[in-house]
N, C-alpha and C positions, 0 to 999 in steps of 0.2 A: 504494500500500500504506500501511497505517497506520504511524505513526512507529516503533513498537517492532519491526515485522517486518523492518526493514532489517538488523538484527543477526544474523538467522538465515541460515544457509547451507543450500544444498540437501542436503549430506551430513547435517547435523543433523536436518533435517526427515525425510529418508529413514530415518535411524536410529530416530527416534521412532516412525515408522510401523511399522517392522519389529518393534520391541519391543512395540507394542500388538497386532500380529498374533500374535506368539508367546504373549503372555499370553492372548489370546482363544482360541488353539488349545489351551492347557493347560486353560482353563475348559471347553471343549467336550469334551476328552478325559476330564475328571473326571465328566462326565455319562454316560459309557458304562458299561453293565452289565458286571459282572466276567467273564461268559462270552462276551461279544461280541468279534468280530474286525472292528472298524469300518473298517479300511483295509488296503491292501496292506502287508505286513510287520508287521501288527498295530497299530502305533501310530506317532505322529509321530517317535519316535526310532528306528524300524525295528528294534525289539528281536527280533521274531519269537518271542517267548516267551509261552506261555500258562500261566496258573495252574490250568488244569483238571487234574484228577487221575484222570479215568476210565480213561486208559491209563497204565500204569506198568510197571516192570521185570518184575513178576510175570505180567501178562497180555498183554504185547506179542507174545509168541510165538503166541498163539491168534488173532490178527487174521487176517481173510480179506478178499479183494478184494470190494468191494461192487459195482463196475461197471468195465468196460473199454471202450475205443473202438479200433476197428481202422482204420488208415489205408489199408487195402486195397492194399498194395503200393506206395503213393506215396512212402513214406518209406524211406530207406536207413539201414542201421546205420552208425554212425560208423566202426567198425573196417573195414568194407568200403570206405568212402570213402578212408580212410587207405591201405589197400592199393592202391587204384586210383592214388592220387597217387604212391606209391612206384614202381609199375610205370611210370608216365609218366616219372618222373625217370630210372629206369634205362634206359629205351628212348631218351630224349633224349641221355643221355651216351654211349650206345653209338653213336648215329648221328653224333656230333660227331667221332669219330676217323677 
């Protein structure tokens, strides 16, 4: 290695790399159009916030379902699964006596 590199430690190099990645991420995020949702949770900070104003407190009650998907009986409701678990607990405690 060149003489000056001996003074750098791995944590310092890693920190510099992470800072440069964060800065480039902010630059990429600045290029996103205002109405876009470019990543999961909206942005790198996971704000899940949209500046769009098409849906508001006045018109939210008029929204209708645009599409649905049926799991055709393969999914169970959570409350029925909880009831099944309670039934198993009560039957196992009854058999222990």
